[in-house]
C-alpha positions as CSV (number, residue, x, y, z in Angstrom):
1,M,69.5,134.5,159.1
2,K,66.5,136.5,160.1
3,R,63.1,135.0,159.4
4,T,60.7,137.0,157.2
5,T,57.8,138.3,159.3
6,K,54.5,139.9,158.5
7,H,56.1,143.3,159.0
8,N,59.4,142.8,157.2
9,A,60.6,142.1,153.7
10,R,64.2,142.2,152.7
11,R,66.5,141.7,149.8
12,G,69.2,139.2,149.7
13,S,69.9,135.5,149.4
14,A,72.3,132.8,150.6
15,N,74.8,133.9,147.9
16,G,74.5,137.5,148.8
17,D,72.6,138.5,145.6
18,P,70.9,141.8,146.5
19,S,68.3,141.5,143.7
20,V,66.4,138.7,145.4
21,L,63.3,139.9,147.3
22,V,62.1,137.8,150.1
23,P,58.3,138.0,149.9
24,K,56.5,140.0,152.6
25,V,53.6,138.1,154.2
26,T,50.3,139.9,153.6
27,P,46.8,139.1,154.8
28,K,44.8,136.5,152.8
29,R,41.0,136.2,152.4
30,F,38.4,134.3,150.5
31,F,35.8,135.7,148.0
32,G,33.1,134.2,150.2
33,L,32.9,131.6,153.0
34,G,36.0,129.8,151.6
35,L,37.0,126.3,152.5
36,P,36.4,125.0,156.0
37,G,39.4,124.5,158.3
38,V,41.8,126.8,156.4
39,D,44.0,129.0,158.6
40,L,44.6,132.1,156.4
41,E,47.3,133.3,158.7
42,K,49.5,130.3,157.7
43,L,49.3,131.1,154.0
44,S,52.7,132.8,153.6
45,G,53.1,132.4,149.9
46,K,51.8,134.5,147.0
47,L,49.1,133.7,144.5
48,V,49.6,135.4,141.1
49,V,47.0,135.0,138.3
50,V,47.5,135.6,134.6
51,E,44.3,135.8,132.6
52,G,43.9,136.2,128.9
53,A,42.5,134.5,125.8
54,D,44.4,132.1,123.7
55,G,46.7,134.2,121.6
56,S,47.2,136.9,124.2
57,G,50.7,135.6,125.0
58,R,49.6,134.2,128.4
59,S,51.5,130.9,128.2
60,T,54.7,132.6,127.1
61,Q,54.5,135.2,129.8
62,I,53.9,132.6,132.5
63,A,56.9,130.5,131.3
64,R,59.1,133.6,131.5
65,L,57.8,134.7,134.9
66,V,58.5,131.2,136.3
67,Q,62.0,131.2,134.9
68,W,62.7,134.6,136.3
69,L,61.2,133.8,139.8
70,E,63.0,130.5,140.1
71,A,66.3,132.0,138.9
72,S,65.8,134.6,141.8
73,G,65.5,131.8,144.3
74,H,61.8,131.5,144.6
75,H,59.9,128.1,144.6
76,T,57.0,128.2,142.2
77,L,54.0,126.1,141.4
78,Q,51.9,126.3,138.3
79,V,48.2,125.6,138.2
80,G,45.5,126.2,135.6
81,L,42.2,125.1,134.1
82,K,41.6,121.4,133.5
83,R,44.7,120.3,135.5
84,S,43.0,118.5,138.4
85,S,44.0,114.9,138.8
86,L,40.4,114.2,139.9
87,V,38.3,115.4,136.8
88,S,40.6,116.9,134.1
89,E,40.4,113.9,131.8
90,E,36.7,113.5,132.2
91,L,36.2,117.2,131.6
92,E,38.2,117.1,128.4
93,T,36.3,114.1,127.1
94,A,32.9,115.7,127.9
95,Q,33.9,118.9,126.1
96,Q,34.9,117.0,123.0
97,G,31.5,115.4,122.9
98,N,29.7,118.7,123.5
99,I,27.2,116.7,125.6
100,L,26.9,118.8,128.8
101,S,24.4,121.5,129.6
102,R,25.9,124.9,130.5
103,T,25.1,124.4,134.2
104,T,26.7,121.0,134.3
105,L,29.8,122.2,132.5
106,S,30.1,125.1,134.9
107,L,29.9,122.7,137.9
108,F,32.5,120.4,136.2
109,Y,35.0,123.3,136.0
110,A,34.2,124.3,139.5
111,T,35.0,120.8,140.7
112,D,38.3,121.0,138.8
113,F,39.1,124.3,140.4
114,A,38.1,123.2,143.9
115,D,40.3,120.1,143.7
116,Q,43.3,122.1,142.7
117,L,42.6,124.7,145.4
118,E,42.5,122.2,148.2
119,N,45.3,119.9,147.1
120,N,47.7,122.1,145.2
121,I,47.2,125.9,145.7
122,L,46.7,126.0,149.5
123,P,49.5,123.5,150.4
124,A,51.9,125.5,148.2
125,L,50.9,128.8,149.8
126,R,51.4,127.2,153.3
127,A,54.9,126.3,152.2
128,G,55.7,129.8,151.2
129,S,55.7,129.2,147.4
130,I,54.7,131.5,144.7
131,V,51.7,130.0,142.8
132,I,51.3,131.1,139.2
133,A,47.7,130.4,138.0
134,D,47.2,130.1,134.2
135,R,43.7,131.6,134.5
136,Y,41.5,131.5,137.6
137,I,37.9,131.9,138.5
138,Y,37.7,135.2,136.5
139,T,37.9,133.3,133.2
140,L,35.4,130.7,134.5
141,M,32.9,133.4,135.5
142,V,33.3,135.4,132.3
143,R,32.7,132.3,130.1
144,D,29.6,131.5,132.1
145,L,28.3,135.1,132.1
146,V,28.7,135.3,128.4
147,R,26.5,132.2,128.2
148,G,23.8,133.7,130.3
149,M,24.5,132.2,133.7
150,D,23.4,134.1,136.8
151,E,26.2,136.2,138.3
152,D,25.0,135.9,141.9
153,W,24.9,132.1,141.5
154,L,28.5,132.1,140.2
155,R,29.7,134.4,143.0
156,N,28.3,131.9,145.5
157,L,29.8,129.0,143.6
158,Y,33.3,130.5,143.6
159,G,33.0,131.9,147.1
160,I,35.5,129.1,148.1
161,A,38.2,130.8,146.1
162,L,41.1,132.6,147.6
163,V,41.5,136.3,146.6
164,P,44.8,136.4,144.7
165,D,47.7,138.7,145.6
166,A,47.8,139.9,142.0
167,V,45.7,139.4,138.8
168,F,46.9,140.4,135.3
169,Y,44.4,140.3,132.5
170,L,46.4,140.3,129.2
171,E,44.1,142.2,126.9
172,V,44.2,141.9,123.1
173,R,41.6,143.0,120.6
174,P,39.7,140.1,118.9
175,E,40.9,141.1,115.4
176,I,44.5,140.8,116.6
177,L,43.8,137.6,118.6
178,V,42.4,135.8,115.5
179,Q,45.6,136.6,113.5
180,R,47.8,135.2,116.3
181,V,45.7,132.0,116.7
182,F,45.8,131.4,112.9
183,A,49.6,132.0,112.8
184,K,50.1,129.5,115.6
185,Q,47.5,126.8,115.1
186,Q,46.1,127.4,111.6
187,A,42.6,126.7,113.0
188,L,40.1,128.1,115.5
189,D,38.9,126.2,118.6
190,Y,35.1,125.4,118.8
191,W,34.8,126.6,122.4
192,E,37.1,129.6,122.1
193,S,35.0,130.7,119.1
194,G,31.8,130.4,121.1
195,M,30.2,128.1,118.5
196,D,27.9,126.6,121.1
197,L,26.2,130.0,121.4
198,G,25.0,130.1,117.8
199,L,26.4,133.6,117.2
200,S,27.2,132.7,113.6
201,R,27.6,129.7,111.4
202,D,30.9,131.1,110.3
203,M,33.6,130.2,112.9
204,F,35.7,133.2,112.1
205,D,32.8,135.6,112.6
206,S,31.7,133.7,115.7
207,F,35.2,134.0,117.2
208,L,35.2,137.8,116.7
209,Q,31.8,138.2,118.3
210,Y,32.5,135.8,121.2
211,Q,35.9,137.2,122.0
212,S,34.4,140.7,121.9
213,R,31.9,139.6,124.5
214,M,34.5,138.0,126.6
215,R,36.7,141.2,126.5
216,D,33.7,143.4,127.5
217,T,32.8,141.1,130.3
218,F,36.3,141.0,131.6
219,R,36.3,144.8,131.7
220,R,33.0,144.8,133.6
221,L,34.4,142.3,136.2
222,Q,37.6,144.4,136.5
223,R,35.5,147.3,137.7
224,R,34.1,145.0,140.5
225,Y,37.3,143.1,141.4
226,G,40.0,145.6,140.7
227,F,42.5,143.5,138.8
228,D,45.1,144.9,136.4
229,I,44.5,145.1,132.7
230,I,47.7,144.8,130.7
231,D,48.0,145.9,127.1
232,A,49.3,142.7,125.6
233,E,49.4,144.0,122.0
234,R,52.9,145.3,122.8
235,S,56.1,143.3,122.4
236,M,56.6,140.2,124.7
237,D,59.6,142.0,126.3
238,E,57.6,145.1,127.1
239,V,54.7,143.1,128.6
240,N,57.1,140.9,130.6
241,A,58.9,143.9,132.0
242,E,55.6,145.4,133.3
243,L,54.6,142.1,134.8
244,R,57.9,141.7,136.5
245,Q,57.8,145.2,138.0
246,R,54.3,144.7,139.3
247,I,55.1,141.3,140.8
248,E,58.2,142.8,142.5
249,N,55.8,145.3,144.1
250,V,53.5,142.4,145.3
251,L,56.5,140.6,146.8
252,A,57.5,143.7,148.6
253,G,54.0,143.8,150.2
254,D,52.5,146.6,148.2
255,L,48.7,146.2,148.7
256,S,47.7,149.3,146.7
257,R,46.8,147.3,143.6
258,Q,45.6,144.1,145.3
259,P,42.4,142.7,143.8
260,T,39.2,142.9,145.9
261,A,36.7,140.3,146.9
262,G,34.0,142.2,145.0
């Protein structure tokens, strides 16, 4: 069996299935200085990020993508916000008490991200796995920017992050989001409604204002970082079909839509 090199990608698997695409190795880079001691040339896997608000269908699409990729013979690893074994529980507790300043909360999330990057994401990429991130530094930056944090400070803070091979922002209008959230949870979340910003005493109105600001800021970051905006108001099947096609292109080594370091 031929080994996959930086110059070759091929279809096929041990059982002769021609639909399986062996990922082509493509160059990796950090947004900034990155983590010390990381040999980027040894990161043979792929990092795929799915962004989007609660109610955008993000979790459903990730579950379907993982099922599809693993059925095709790929090993996957899922990561996401507040999943670090180091600080996730403490972060959850601090958020429930609403006791942290905006800067401290931002640093808490950055610690959660850095721990997962070093101990989960990078080892999986070295092993050739496909890492699926349920949100990434884009959500963290957008949340902080909406709350008035300095963009240059945030760019420096997340300069340790690896530029993903693909980023998909599932975009849904706030008025559609709120209907989906109510249908699923029958309640709105304090933080996802931006209640800490004092936009409105009414949580419903605050949710619409906050999610509008989030959507506008995501669009602004898209112009800088070049990630894909996906119309997630379509059916789950239509969205999934588009995601699968774009991921197949990424696995084939297509760099034409790769996000930038800004």
